[in-house]
N, CA, C and O atoms as CSV, one atom per row, in Angstrom:
chain,resi,resn,atom,element,x,y,z
A,1,MET,N,N,30.672,-3.190,-21.186
A,1,MET,CA,C,29.655,-2.676,-20.016
A,1,MET,C,C,28.245,-3.437,-20.522
A,1,MET,O,O,27.808,-3.434,-21.672
A,2,THR,N,N,27.683,-4.059,-19.403
A,2,THR,CA,C,26.333,-4.627,-19.621
A,2,THR,C,C,25.268,-3.524,-19.556
A,2,THR,O,O,25.402,-2.514,-18.865
A,3,SER,N,N,24.271,-3.768,-20.273
A,3,SER,CA,C,23.099,-2.662,-20.267
A,3,SER,C,C,22.484,-2.691,-18.698
A,3,SER,O,O,22.499,-3.752,-18.074
A,4,ALA,N,N,22.119,-1.859,-18.294
A,4,ALA,CA,C,21.494,-1.463,-17.087
A,4,ALA,C,C,19.975,-2.242,-17.010
A,4,ALA,O,O,19.280,-2.241,-18.026
A,5,PRO,N,N,19.563,-2.803,-15.960
A,5,PRO,CA,C,18.611,-3.660,-15.925
A,5,PRO,C,C,17.355,-2.487,-15.714
A,5,PRO,O,O,17.559,-1.348,-15.294
A,6,ALA,N,N,15.959,-3.069,-16.123
A,6,ALA,CA,C,14.808,-2.195,-16.240
A,6,ALA,C,C,14.533,-1.951,-14.773
A,6,ALA,O,O,14.746,-2.706,-13.825
A,7,ILE,N,N,13.996,-0.694,-14.788
A,7,ILE,CA,C,13.427,-0.496,-13.292
A,7,ILE,C,C,11.847,-0.261,-13.392
A,7,ILE,O,O,11.432,0.366,-14.367
A,8,GLY,N,N,11.062,-0.673,-12.556
A,8,GLY,CA,C,9.769,-0.468,-12.402
A,8,GLY,C,C,9.179,-0.090,-11.185
A,8,GLY,O,O,9.696,-0.524,-10.155
A,9,PHE,N,N,8.118,0.695,-11.104
A,9,PHE,CA,C,7.435,1.165,-9.736
A,9,PHE,C,C,6.116,1.496,-10.124
A,9,PHE,O,O,5.668,1.828,-11.222
A,10,GLU,N,N,5.513,1.327,-8.889
A,10,GLU,CA,C,3.911,1.939,-8.665
A,10,GLU,C,C,4.193,3.141,-8.364
A,10,GLU,O,O,5.199,3.446,-7.723
A,11,TYR,N,N,3.114,4.174,-8.904
A,11,TYR,CA,C,3.293,5.427,-8.445
A,11,TYR,C,C,1.985,5.921,-7.859
A,11,TYR,O,O,0.929,5.383,-8.188
A,12,ARG,N,N,2.021,6.874,-7.047
A,12,ARG,CA,C,0.979,7.525,-6.239
A,12,ARG,C,C,1.501,8.869,-5.807
A,12,ARG,O,O,2.620,8.905,-5.296
A,13,ALA,N,N,0.817,9.969,-5.956
A,13,ALA,CA,C,1.216,11.387,-5.453
A,13,ALA,C,C,1.639,11.332,-3.958
A,13,ALA,O,O,1.109,10.667,-3.067
A,14,SER,N,N,2.713,12.175,-3.870
A,14,SER,CA,C,3.350,12.195,-2.511
A,14,SER,C,C,2.327,13.079,-1.650
A,14,SER,O,O,1.986,14.199,-2.031
A,15,ARG,N,N,1.856,12.494,-0.451
A,15,ARG,CA,C,1.054,13.160,0.461
A,15,ARG,C,C,1.946,14.465,1.189
A,15,ARG,O,O,1.425,15.568,1.361
A,16,ARG,N,N,3.083,14.215,1.503
A,16,ARG,CA,C,3.986,14.930,2.149
A,16,ARG,C,C,4.285,16.121,1.428
A,16,ARG,O,O,4.351,17.224,1.970
A,17,PHE,N,N,4.473,15.909,0.178
A,17,PHE,CA,C,4.622,17.145,-0.815
A,17,PHE,C,C,3.658,18.172,-0.855
A,17,PHE,O,O,4.005,19.351,-0.914
A,18,ARG,N,N,2.257,17.760,-0.823
A,18,ARG,CA,C,1.257,18.415,-0.816
A,18,ARG,C,C,0.984,19.101,0.549
A,18,ARG,O,O,0.330,20.141,0.630
A,19,ARG,N,N,1.516,18.467,1.605
A,19,ARG,CA,C,1.255,19.294,2.813
A,19,ARG,C,C,2.384,20.283,2.822
A,19,ARG,O,O,2.056,21.335,3.370
A,20,TRP,N,N,3.513,20.258,2.414
A,20,TRP,CA,C,4.619,20.970,2.385
A,20,TRP,C,C,3.977,22.330,1.476
A,20,TRP,O,O,4.028,23.477,1.920
A,21,LEU,N,N,3.507,22.057,0.434
A,21,LEU,CA,C,2.934,22.983,-0.560
A,21,LEU,C,C,1.835,23.856,-0.065
A,21,LEU,O,O,1.621,25.014,-0.423
A,22,ALA,N,N,1.043,23.028,0.962
A,22,ALA,CA,C,0.106,23.857,1.618
A,22,ALA,C,C,0.708,24.834,2.843
A,22,ALA,O,O,0.100,25.842,3.205
A,23,LEU,N,N,1.818,24.460,3.361
A,23,LEU,CA,C,2.467,25.092,4.498
A,23,LEU,C,C,3.079,26.386,3.909
A,23,LEU,O,O,2.964,27.473,4.474
A,24,LEU,N,N,3.786,26.192,2.651
A,24,LEU,CA,C,4.444,27.132,1.956
A,24,LEU,C,C,3.230,28.342,1.427
A,24,LEU,O,O,3.397,29.544,1.631
A,25,GLY,N,N,2.061,27.798,0.753
A,25,GLY,CA,C,1.019,28.809,0.566
A,25,GLY,C,C,0.651,29.575,1.681
A,25,GLY,O,O,0.589,30.801,1.595
A,26,THR,N,N,0.354,28.858,2.921
A,26,THR,CA,C,-0.022,29.685,4.065
A,26,THR,C,C,0.952,30.626,4.400
A,26,THR,O,O,0.575,31.768,4.665
A,27,LEU,N,N,2.333,30.303,4.439
A,27,LEU,CA,C,3.393,31.258,4.824
A,27,LEU,C,C,3.368,32.438,3.805
A,27,LEU,O,O,3.568,33.594,4.179
A,28,ALA,N,N,3.126,32.121,2.549
A,28,ALA,CA,C,3.151,33.122,1.549
A,28,ALA,C,C,2.028,34.214,1.727
A,28,ALA,O,O,2.232,35.415,1.552
A,29,VAL,N,N,0.812,33.661,2.095
A,29,VAL,CA,C,-0.411,34.547,2.390
A,29,VAL,C,C,0.001,35.450,3.835
A,29,VAL,O,O,-0.127,36.674,3.873
A,30,ALA,N,N,0.420,34.780,4.792
A,30,ALA,CA,C,1.175,35.401,5.894
A,30,ALA,C,C,2.074,36.751,5.385
A,30,ALA,O,O,2.001,37.910,5.793
A,31,ALA,N,N,2.957,36.158,4.331
A,31,ALA,CA,C,3.771,37.347,4.184
A,31,ALA,C,C,3.195,38.461,3.477
A,31,ALA,O,O,3.558,39.613,3.711
A,32,VAL,N,N,2.319,38.177,2.626
A,32,VAL,CA,C,1.500,39.249,2.080
A,32,VAL,C,C,0.713,40.007,2.996
A,32,VAL,O,O,0.691,41.237,2.946
A,33,ALA,N,N,-0.021,39.253,3.943
A,33,ALA,CA,C,-0.908,39.964,5.033
A,33,ALA,C,C,0.209,41.036,5.891
A,33,ALA,O,O,-0.125,42.199,6.120
A,34,LEU,N,N,1.479,40.522,6.301
A,34,LEU,CA,C,2.241,41.580,6.935
A,34,LEU,C,C,3.042,42.419,6.161
A,34,LEU,O,O,3.938,43.047,6.725
A,35,SER,N,N,2.849,42.539,4.859
A,35,SER,CA,C,3.718,43.482,3.988
A,35,SER,C,C,3.177,44.879,4.357
A,35,SER,O,O,2.210,45.090,5.090
A,36,ALA,N,N,3.870,45.715,3.798
A,36,ALA,CA,C,3.511,47.110,3.874
A,36,ALA,C,C,2.507,47.699,2.647
A,36,ALA,O,O,2.246,48.883,2.435
A,37,LEU,N,N,2.092,46.692,2.013
A,37,LEU,CA,C,1.386,46.906,0.711
A,37,LEU,C,C,0.086,47.509,1.235
A,37,LEU,O,O,-0.182,47.376,2.429
A,38,ALA,N,N,-0.740,48.167,0.411
A,38,ALA,CA,C,-2.155,48.868,0.758
A,38,ALA,C,C,-3.107,47.745,0.756
A,38,ALA,O,O,-2.989,46.786,-0.005
A,39,PRO,N,N,-4.004,47.871,1.575
A,39,PRO,CA,C,-5.033,46.654,1.717
A,39,PRO,C,C,-5.739,46.388,0.303
A,39,PRO,O,O,-6.127,45.234,0.119
A,40,TRP,N,N,-5.930,47.247,-0.631
A,40,TRP,CA,C,-6.460,46.908,-1.955
A,40,TRP,C,C,-5.701,46.096,-2.682
A,40,TRP,O,O,-6.261,45.303,-3.440
A,41,GLN,N,N,-4.203,46.138,-2.588
A,41,GLN,CA,C,-3.129,45.391,-3.269
A,41,GLN,C,C,-3.026,43.994,-2.422
A,41,GLN,O,O,-2.561,42.998,-2.976
A,42,LYS,N,N,-3.374,43.958,-1.361
A,42,LYS,CA,C,-2.910,42.566,-0.430
A,42,LYS,C,C,-3.955,41.554,-0.916
A,42,LYS,O,O,-3.565,40.440,-1.265
A,43,LEU,N,N,-5.280,41.873,-0.964
A,43,LEU,CA,C,-6.152,40.935,-1.470
A,43,LEU,C,C,-6.147,40.310,-2.643
A,43,LEU,O,O,-6.400,39.109,-2.738
A,44,PRO,N,N,-5.908,40.935,-3.473
A,44,PRO,CA,C,-5.842,40.194,-4.975
A,44,PRO,C,C,-4.554,39.384,-4.870
A,44,PRO,O,O,-4.592,38.314,-5.479
A,45,LEU,N,N,-3.521,39.642,-4.285
A,45,LEU,CA,C,-2.256,39.007,-4.557
A,45,LEU,C,C,-2.318,37.633,-3.344
A,45,LEU,O,O,-1.770,36.544,-3.511
A,46,ALA,N,N,-3.138,38.046,-2.128
A,46,ALA,CA,C,-3.380,36.675,-1.345
A,46,ALA,C,C,-4.332,35.755,-2.173
A,46,ALA,O,O,-4.259,34.528,-2.105
A,47,VAL,N,N,-5.263,36.444,-2.991
A,47,VAL,CA,C,-5.951,35.300,-3.557
A,47,VAL,C,C,-5.341,34.578,-4.543
A,47,VAL,O,O,-5.662,33.399,-4.687
A,48,GLY,N,N,-4.275,35.227,-5.456
A,48,GLY,CA,C,-3.629,34.748,-6.284
A,48,GLY,C,C,-2.701,33.675,-5.745
A,48,GLY,O,O,-2.566,32.580,-6.291
A,49,VAL,N,N,-2.057,34.062,-4.617
A,49,VAL,CA,C,-1.421,32.987,-3.947
A,49,VAL,C,C,-1.948,31.843,-3.770
A,49,VAL,O,O,-1.452,30.802,-4.201
A,50,LEU,N,N,-3.171,31.930,-3.018
A,50,LEU,CA,C,-4.037,30.556,-2.639
A,50,LEU,C,C,-4.466,30.053,-4.028
A,50,LEU,O,O,-4.226,28.854,-4.167
A,51,LEU,N,N,-4.993,30.599,-5.016
A,51,LEU,CA,C,-5.426,30.002,-6.277
A,51,LEU,C,C,-4.042,29.111,-6.986
A,51,LEU,O,O,-4.186,28.065,-7.618
A,52,ALA,N,N,-2.927,29.671,-6.766
A,52,ALA,CA,C,-1.627,29.063,-7.597
A,52,ALA,C,C,-1.607,27.986,-6.737
A,52,ALA,O,O,-1.765,26.926,-7.343
A,53,THR,N,N,-1.439,27.844,-5.272
A,53,THR,CA,C,-1.149,26.803,-4.455
A,53,THR,C,C,-2.365,25.630,-4.555
A,53,THR,O,O,-2.066,24.444,-4.421
A,54,ALA,N,N,-3.591,26.003,-4.772
A,54,ALA,CA,C,-4.632,25.257,-5.028
A,54,ALA,C,C,-4.475,24.366,-6.499
A,54,ALA,O,O,-4.830,23.190,-6.573
A,55,LEU,N,N,-3.976,25.012,-7.473
A,55,LEU,CA,C,-3.832,24.508,-8.598
A,55,LEU,C,C,-2.721,23.493,-8.758
A,55,LEU,O,O,-2.717,22.450,-9.413
A,56,ALA,N,N,-1.825,24.016,-8.043
A,56,ALA,CA,C,-0.477,23.181,-7.889
A,56,ALA,C,C,-0.867,21.602,-7.228
A,56,ALA,O,O,-0.640,20.482,-7.687
A,57,ALA,N,N,-1.514,22.012,-6.018
A,57,ALA,CA,C,-1.834,20.719,-5.334
A,57,ALA,C,C,-2.891,19.776,-6.099
A,57,ALA,O,O,-2.955,18.559,-5.930
A,58,ARG,N,N,-3.547,20.372,-6.791
A,58,ARG,CA,C,-4.849,19.647,-7.846
A,58,ARG,C,C,-4.222,19.138,-8.901
A,58,ARG,O,O,-4.630,18.075,-9.369
A,59,ARG,N,N,-3.057,19.838,-9.498
A,59,ARG,CA,C,-2.355,19.036,-10.438
A,59,ARG,C,C,-1.634,17.849,-10.028
A,59,ARG,O,O,-1.613,16.818,-10.700
A,60,ILE,N,N,-0.932,18.032,-8.715
A,60,ILE,CA,C,-0.151,16.793,-8.250
A,60,ILE,C,C,-1.220,15.672,-7.860
A,60,ILE,O,O,-0.898,14.510,-8.106
A,61,ALA,N,N,-2.243,15.873,-7.377
A,61,ALA,CA,C,-3.213,14.867,-6.831
A,61,ALA,C,C,-3.886,14.213,-8.190
A,61,ALA,O,O,-4.481,13.136,-8.142
A,62,ALA,N,N,-3.762,14.831,-9.178
A,62,ALA,CA,C,-4.636,14.460,-10.439
A,62,ALA,C,C,-3.696,13.808,-11.348
A,62,ALA,O,O,-3.996,13.836,-12.541
A,63,SER,N,N,-2.498,13.163,-10.965
A,63,SER,CA,C,-1.769,12.509,-12.038
A,63,SER,C,C,-2.312,11.228,-12.344
A,63,SER,O,O,-2.616,10.471,-11.422
A,64,PRO,N,N,-2.500,10.836,-13.767
A,64,PRO,CA,C,-2.925,9.733,-14.218
A,64,PRO,C,C,-2.132,8.577,-14.337
A,64,PRO,O,O,-2.562,7.534,-14.830
A,65,VAL,N,N,-0.773,8.749,-13.824
A,65,VAL,CA,C,0.211,7.647,-13.832
A,65,VAL,C,C,-0.100,6.756,-12.385
A,65,VAL,O,O,-0.111,7.164,-11.223
A,66,ILE,N,N,-0.329,5.476,-12.892
A,66,ILE,CA,C,-0.174,4.415,-11.614
A,66,ILE,C,C,1.013,3.682,-11.463
A,66,ILE,O,O,1.354,3.234,-10.369
A,67,ALA,N,N,1.624,3.540,-12.432
A,67,ALA,CA,C,2.893,2.821,-12.404
A,67,ALA,C,C,3.945,3.254,-13.704
A,67,ALA,O,O,3.490,3.801,-14.709
A,68,ALA,N,N,5.105,3.001,-13.581
A,68,ALA,CA,C,6.203,3.493,-14.545
A,68,ALA,C,C,7.189,2.540,-14.857
A,68,ALA,O,O,7.441,1.710,-13.983
A,69,GLY,N,N,7.832,2.484,-15.979
A,69,GLY,CA,C,8.930,1.375,-16.004
A,69,GLY,C,C,9.948,2.113,-16.936
A,69,GLY,O,O,9.567,2.726,-17.933
A,70,TRP,N,N,11.179,2.031,-16.585
A,70,TRP,CA,C,12.105,2.580,-17.464
A,70,TRP,C,C,13.052,1.219,-17.826
A,70,TRP,O,O,13.663,0.536,-17.004
A,71,ARG,N,N,12.994,1.008,-19.397
A,71,ARG,CA,C,13.466,-0.143,-19.788
A,71,ARG,C,C,14.879,0.012,-20.129
A,71,ARG,O,O,15.396,1.124,-20.233
A,72,ALA,N,N,15.588,-1.215,-20.327
A,72,ALA,CA,C,17.033,-1.209,-20.587
A,72,ALA,C,C,17.529,-0.283,-21.802
A,72,ALA,O,O,18.653,0.214,-21.870
A,73,ASP,N,N,16.610,-0.150,-22.654
A,73,ASP,CA,C,17.056,0.498,-23.867
A,73,ASP,C,C,16.889,2.084,-23.705
A,73,ASP,O,O,17.110,2.850,-24.644
A,74,ASN,N,N,16.494,2.498,-22.475
A,74,ASN,CA,C,16.210,3.961,-21.978
A,74,ASN,C,C,14.858,4.500,-22.336
A,74,ASN,O,O,14.530,5.683,-22.244
A,75,GLY,N,N,14.158,3.581,-22.723
A,75,GLY,CA,C,12.495,3.980,-23.032
A,75,GLY,C,C,11.636,3.713,-21.886
A,75,GLY,O,O,11.779,2.738,-21.149
A,76,TRP,N,N,10.770,4.578,-21.763
A,76,TRP,CA,C,9.646,4.656,-20.662
A,76,TRP,C,C,8.584,4.114,-21.048
A,76,TRP,O,O,8.207,4.415,-22.181
A,77,THR,N,N,7.794,3.189,-20.280
A,77,THR,CA,C,6.483,2.694,-20.247
A,77,THR,C,C,5.615,3.472,-18.930
A,77,THR,O,O,6.004,3.451,-17.762
A,78,LEU,N,N,4.606,4.019,-19.321
A,78,LEU,CA,C,3.629,4.696,-18.085
A,78,LEU,C,C,2.520,3.804,-18.378
A,78,LEU,O,O,2.163,3.530,-19.524
A,79,GLN,N,N,1.901,3.289,-17.153
A,79,GLN,CA,C,0.590,2.671,-16.953
A,79,GLN,C,C,-0.267,3.679,-16.268
A,79,GLN,O,O,-0.135,4.103,-15.120
A,80,LEU,N,N,-1.275,4.035,-17.264
A,80,LEU,CA,C,-2.269,5.263,-16.863
A,80,LEU,C,C,-3.604,4.723,-15.994
A,80,LEU,O,O,-3.873,3.523,-16.045
A,81,ALA,N,N,-4.284,5.474,-15.337
A,81,ALA,CA,C,-5.288,5.014,-14.536
A,81,ALA,C,C,-6.435,4.147,-15.394
A,81,ALA,O,O,-6.984,3.202,-14.827
A,82,PRO,N,N,-6.774,4.477,-16.727
A,82,PRO,CA,C,-7.858,3.458,-17.325
A,82,PRO,C,C,-7.118,2.270,-17.865
A,82,PRO,O,O,-7.547,1.629,-18.825
A,83,HIS,N,N,-5.849,1.942,-17.155
A,83,HIS,CA,C,-5.113,0.656,-17.428
A,83,HIS,C,C,-4.653,0.667,-19.096
A,83,HIS,O,O,-4.568,-0.347,-19.787
A,84,GLN,N,N,-4.398,1.974,-19.526
A,84,GLN,CA,C,-3.794,1.937,-21.004
A,84,GLN,C,C,-2.290,2.127,-20.502
A,84,GLN,O,O,-1.995,2.656,-19.431
A,85,GLU,N,N,-1.351,1.600,-21.466
A,85,GLU,CA,C,0.013,1.839,-21.528
A,85,GLU,C,C,0.448,2.864,-22.576
A,85,GLU,O,O,-0.090,2.894,-23.683
A,86,VAL,N,N,1.305,3.599,-22.264
A,86,VAL,CA,C,1.780,4.570,-23.325
A,86,VAL,C,C,3.258,4.878,-23.299
A,86,VAL,O,O,3.713,5.131,-22.183
A,87,SER,N,N,4.105,4.905,-24.338
A,87,SER,CA,C,5.348,5.074,-24.240
A,87,SER,C,C,5.809,6.463,-23.904
A,87,SER,O,O,5.025,7.389,-24.112
A,88,ALA,N,N,7.180,6.743,-23.330
A,88,ALA,CA,C,7.292,8.091,-22.940
A,88,ALA,C,C,8.706,8.267,-23.221
A,88,ALA,O,O,9.300,7.263,-23.616
A,89,THR,N,N,9.353,9.335,-23.097
A,89,THR,CA,C,10.714,9.882,-23.168
A,89,THR,C,C,11.025,10.675,-22.033
A,89,THR,O,O,10.197,11.484,-21.614
A,90,LEU,N,N,12.382,10.494,-21.367
A,90,LEU,CA,C,12.494,11.172,-20.442
A,90,LEU,C,C,13.066,12.611,-20.898
A,90,LEU,O,O,14.125,12.703,-21.518
A,91,ALA,N,N,12.226,13.803,-20.516
A,91,ALA,CA,C,12.475,14.939,-20.977
A,91,ALA,C,C,13.409,15.760,-20.028
A,91,ALA,O,O,14.209,16.582,-20.474
A,92,SER,N,N,13.265,15.494,-18.691
A,92,SER,CA,C,14.503,16.274,-17.753
A,92,SER,C,C,14.159,15.483,-16.562
A,92,SER,O,O,13.124,14.830,-16.428
A,93,PHE,N,N,15.188,15.605,-15.641
A,93,PHE,CA,C,15.223,15.141,-14.288
A,93,PHE,C,C,15.882,16.098,-13.490
A,93,PHE,O,O,16.625,16.938,-14.000
A,94,ARG,N,N,15.630,16.027,-12.058
A,94,ARG,CA,C,16.089,16.713,-11.169
A,94,ARG,C,C,16.233,15.602,-10.137
A,94,ARG,O,O,15.379,14.719,-10.061
A,95,VAL,N,N,17.500,15.637,-9.191
A,95,VAL,CA,C,17.681,14.866,-8.066
A,95,VAL,C,C,17.828,15.941,-6.976
A,95,VAL,O,O,18.715,16.789,-7.078
A,96,LEU,N,N,16.979,15.924,-5.940
A,96,LEU,CA,C,16.910,16.917,-4.847
A,96,LEU,C,C,17.025,16.046,-3.505
A,96,LEU,O,O,16.036,15.660,-2.880
A,97,GLY,N,N,18.238,15.805,-3.169
A,97,GLY,CA,C,18.408,15.133,-1.697
A,97,GLY,C,C,17.831,13.724,-2.008
A,97,GLY,O,O,18.398,13.086,-2.895
A,98,SER,N,N,16.756,13.165,-1.369
A,98,SER,CA,C,15.940,12.163,-1.345
A,98,SER,C,C,14.863,12.112,-2.307
A,98,SER,O,O,14.119,11.151,-2.499
A,99,PHE,N,N,14.844,13.267,-2.913
A,99,PHE,CA,C,13.547,13.366,-3.921
A,99,PHE,C,C,14.091,13.049,-5.428
A,99,PHE,O,O,15.200,13.500,-5.712
A,100,VAL,N,N,13.598,12.531,-6.106
A,100,VAL,CA,C,13.741,12.463,-7.726
A,100,VAL,C,C,12.610,12.962,-8.413
A,100,VAL,O,O,11.493,12.453,-8.321
A,101,LEU,N,N,12.914,14.057,-9.175
A,101,LEU,CA,C,11.651,14.748,-10.031
A,101,LEU,C,C,11.832,14.155,-11.591
A,101,LEU,O,O,12.881,14.351,-12.203
A,102,LEU,N,N,10.949,13.570,-12.052
A,102,LEU,CA,C,11.135,13.105,-13.537
A,102,LEU,C,C,9.968,13.794,-14.424
A,102,LEU,O,O,8.779,13.728,-14.115
A,103,ARG,N,N,10.407,14.384,-15.429
A,103,ARG,CA,C,9.581,14.949,-16.441
A,103,ARG,C,C,9.523,14.053,-17.633
A,103,ARG,O,O,10.519,14.004,-18.354
A,104,LEU,N,N,8.496,13.357,-17.916
A,104,LEU,CA,C,8.184,12.452,-18.855
A,104,LEU,C,C,7.341,12.952,-20.116
A,104,LEU,O,O,6.228,13.412,-19.863
A,105,ARG,N,N,7.728,12.912,-21.358
A,105,ARG,CA,C,6.977,13.453,-22.476
A,105,ARG,C,C,6.432,12.172,-23.383
A,105,ARG,O,O,7.122,11.291,-23.896
A,106,THR,N,N,5.138,12.313,-23.424
A,106,THR,CA,C,4.364,11.406,-24.223
A,106,THR,C,C,3.581,12.066,-25.412
A,106,THR,O,O,3.292,13.262,-25.442
A,107,ALA,N,N,3.293,11.226,-26.311
A,107,ALA,CA,C,2.464,11.739,-27.433
A,107,ALA,C,C,1.221,12.178,-27.207
A,107,ALA,O,O,0.792,13.235,-27.669
A,108,GLU,N,N,0.539,11.358,-26.450
A,108,GLU,CA,C,-0.886,11.561,-25.985
A,108,GLU,C,C,-1.211,12.627,-25.169
A,108,GLU,O,O,-2.080,13.469,-25.399
A,109,ARG,N,N,-0.332,12.548,-24.005
A,109,ARG,CA,C,-0.757,13.377,-22.913
A,109,ARG,C,C,0.274,14.558,-22.585
A,109,ARG,O,O,0.018,15.360,-21.687
A,110,GLY,N,N,1.435,14.637,-23.334
A,110,GLY,CA,C,2.163,15.824,-23.346
A,110,GLY,C,C,3.176,15.536,-22.270
A,110,GLY,O,O,3.640,14.397,-22.223
A,111,VAL,N,N,3.585,16.474,-21.368
A,111,VAL,CA,C,4.632,16.155,-20.379
A,111,VAL,C,C,3.715,15.899,-18.992
A,111,VAL,O,O,2.757,16.573,-18.615
A,112,LEU,N,N,4.293,14.742,-18.365
A,112,LEU,CA,C,3.999,14.336,-17.058
A,112,LEU,C,C,4.883,14.445,-16.046
A,112,LEU,O,O,6.011,14.099,-16.396
A,113,VAL,N,N,4.792,14.818,-14.847
A,113,VAL,CA,C,5.522,14.995,-13.814
A,113,VAL,C,C,5.400,14.074,-12.889
A,113,VAL,O,O,4.265,13.940,-12.430
A,114,LEU,N,N,6.546,13.144,-12.321
A,114,LEU,CA,C,6.499,12.216,-11.410
A,114,LEU,C,C,7.363,12.852,-10.227
A,114,LEU,O,O,8.498,13.213,-10.538
A,115,LEU,N,N,7.019,13.000,-9.114
A,115,LEU,CA,C,7.780,13.116,-7.990
A,115,LEU,C,C,8.093,11.941,-7.095
A,115,LEU,O,O,7.092,11.599,-6.465
A,116,LEU,N,N,9.061,11.286,-6.866
A,116,LEU,CA,C,9.411,10.274,-6.051
A,116,LEU,C,C,9.932,10.746,-4.876
A,116,LEU,O,O,11.025,11.308,-4.938
A,117,ALA,N,N,9.285,10.618,-3.630
A,117,ALA,CA,C,9.655,10.997,-2.361
A,117,ALA,C,C,9.634,9.826,-1.457
A,117,ALA,O,O,9.142,8.759,-1.824
A,118,PRO,N,N,10.226,10.016,-0.124
A,118,PRO,CA,C,10.217,8.873,0.773
A,118,PRO,C,C,9.112,8.373,0.962
A,118,PRO,O,O,9.083,7.157,1.151
A,119,ASP,N,N,7.821,9.153,0.973
A,119,ASP,CA,C,6.472,8.572,1.481
A,119,ASP,C,C,5.708,7.907,0.285
A,119,ASP,O,O,4.606,7.362,0.339
A,120,ASN,N,N,6.448,8.051,-0.707
A,120,ASN,CA,C,5.331,7.385,-1.830
A,120,ASN,C,C,6.377,6.495,-2.790
A,120,ASN,O,O,5.929,6.129,-3.876
A,121,SER,N,N,7.516,6.192,-2.497
A,121,SER,CA,C,8.368,5.339,-3.220
A,121,SER,C,C,9.346,4.702,-2.439
A,121,SER,O,O,9.767,5.293,-1.444
A,122,ASP,N,N,9.788,3.546,-2.745
A,122,ASP,CA,C,10.795,2.790,-1.981
A,122,ASP,C,C,12.231,3.417,-1.944
A,122,ASP,O,O,12.476,4.042,-2.976
A,123,ALA,N,N,13.260,3.410,-1.007
A,123,ALA,CA,C,14.131,3.988,-1.079
A,123,ALA,C,C,15.182,3.415,-2.043
A,123,ALA,O,O,16.060,4.135,-2.521
A,124,ASP,N,N,15.073,2.072,-2.326
A,124,ASP,CA,C,15.980,1.154,-3.116
A,124,ASP,C,C,15.639,1.560,-4.557
A,124,ASP,O,O,16.577,1.564,-5.354
A,125,ILE,N,N,14.309,1.933,-5.033
A,125,ILE,CA,C,13.860,2.290,-6.190
A,125,ILE,C,C,14.523,3.689,-6.486
A,125,ILE,O,O,15.161,3.744,-7.538
A,126,ARG,N,N,14.472,4.725,-5.783
A,126,ARG,CA,C,14.974,5.998,-5.989
A,126,ARG,C,C,16.441,5.793,-5.952
A,126,ARG,O,O,16.981,6.491,-6.809
A,127,ARG,N,N,17.304,5.058,-5.241
A,127,ARG,CA,C,18.764,4.755,-5.127
A,127,ARG,C,C,19.108,4.373,-6.716
A,127,ARG,O,O,20.079,4.903,-7.256
A,128,ARG,N,N,18.362,3.535,-7.354
A,128,ARG,CA,C,18.659,2.925,-8.605
A,128,ARG,C,C,18.458,3.814,-9.647
A,128,ARG,O,O,19.237,3.856,-10.599
A,129,LEU,N,N,17.317,4.650,-9.543
A,129,LEU,CA,C,17.079,5.785,-10.346
A,129,LEU,C,C,18.024,6.574,-10.590
A,129,LEU,O,O,18.442,6.907,-11.699
A,130,ARG,N,N,18.497,6.994,-9.262
A,130,ARG,CA,C,19.587,8.128,-9.224
A,130,ARG,C,C,20.879,7.560,-9.742
A,130,ARG,O,O,21.630,8.294,-10.385
A,131,MET,N,N,21.161,6.430,-9.532
A,131,MET,CA,C,22.456,5.693,-10.322
A,131,MET,C,C,22.243,5.680,-11.732
A,131,MET,O,O,23.229,6.016,-12.387
A,132,ARG,N,N,21.094,5.346,-12.446
A,132,ARG,CA,C,21.074,5.452,-13.831
A,132,ARG,C,C,20.751,6.531,-14.423
A,132,ARG,O,O,20.888,6.648,-15.641
A,133,LEU,N,N,20.240,7.552,-13.605
A,133,LEU,CA,C,20.077,8.931,-14.078
A,133,LEU,C,C,21.497,9.629,-14.066
A,133,LEU,O,O,21.747,10.459,-14.940
A,134,ALA,N,N,22.453,9.309,-13.078
A,134,ALA,CA,C,23.859,9.743,-13.251
A,134,ALA,C,C,24.504,9.182,-14.327
A,134,ALA,O,O,25.227,9.958,-14.952
A,135,MET,N,N,24.440,7.992,-14.735
A,135,MET,CA,C,25.251,7.262,-15.716
A,135,MET,C,C,24.648,7.979,-17.042
A,135,MET,O,O,25.503,8.289,-17.872
A,136,LEU,N,N,23.419,8.261,-17.336
A,136,LEU,CA,C,22.781,9.030,-18.358
A,136,LEU,C,C,23.492,10.249,-18.323
A,136,LEU,O,O,24.141,10.405,-19.357
A,137,GLN,N,N,23.628,11.347,-17.353
A,137,GLN,CA,C,24.075,12.425,-17.292
A,137,GLN,C,C,25.564,12.287,-17.819
A,137,GLN,O,O,26.037,13.006,-18.699
A,138,CYS,N,N,26.203,11.324,-17.201
A,138,CYS,CA,C,27.880,11.348,-17.696
A,138,CYS,C,C,27.832,11.101,-19.129
A,138,CYS,O,O,28.613,11.650,-19.906
A,139,ALA,N,N,26.884,10.244,-19.509
A,139,ALA,CA,C,27.132,9.749,-21.216
A,139,ALA,C,C,26.783,11.029,-22.059
A,139,ALA,O,O,27.369,11.375,-23.085
A,140,ALA,N,N,25.769,11.649,-21.477
A,140,ALA,CA,C,25.600,13.129,-22.397
A,140,ALA,C,C,26.698,14.095,-22.160
A,140,ALA,O,O,27.020,14.814,-23.105
A,141,ALA,N,N,27.298,14.207,-21.062
A,141,ALA,CA,C,28.331,15.097,-20.901
A,141,ALA,C,C,29.727,14.748,-21.805
A,141,ALA,O,O,30.368,15.592,-22.432
A,142,ALA,N,N,30.024,13.380,-21.725
A,142,ALA,CA,C,31.146,12.699,-22.703
A,142,ALA,C,C,30.664,13.075,-24.041
A,142,ALA,O,O,31.456,13.703,-24.745
A,143,THR,N,N,29.501,12.798,-24.511
A,143,THR,CA,C,29.249,13.089,-26.144
A,143,THR,C,C,29.324,14.705,-26.321
A,143,THR,O,O,29.539,15.150,-27.448
A,144,ASP,N,N,29.161,15.536,-25.284
A,144,ASP,CA,C,28.945,16.870,-25.449
A,144,ASP,C,C,30.513,17.550,-25.631
A,144,ASP,O,O,30.800,18.616,-26.174
A,145,ALA,N,N,31.357,16.619,-25.028
A,145,ALA,CA,C,32.878,17.096,-24.837
A,145,ALA,C,C,33.694,16.886,-26.351
A,145,ALA,O,O,34.883,17.185,-26.458
């Protein structure tokens, strides 16, 4: 079997995901407001939900990654905002419908999360990533058996 070709793509944070996050945060605050809790319990809970939502949105928007590449030897290269390249390894991944969530571990920055969604990546890139991730998962399952 021939090795899989390299996959490279530019990355920017998904605006659609941030909108969904804001909507879910609003719904969570509404749920707290409509709950049967005492008013003194509702306020800190609602503030906590708003802070958690704001921190999550800020983390998503502040991703230093502007491009990523998955080499044929399964190594990752990330291009960061100040135009420096760092090597990374795939820590974990999830495929959720048309979304691909990648957790990449770097020595310098720790774990970086990339969410590839329909509004921030090409459908062909996501399809190729899903295929290669499935091959990786099958290979891992074969070695475990």
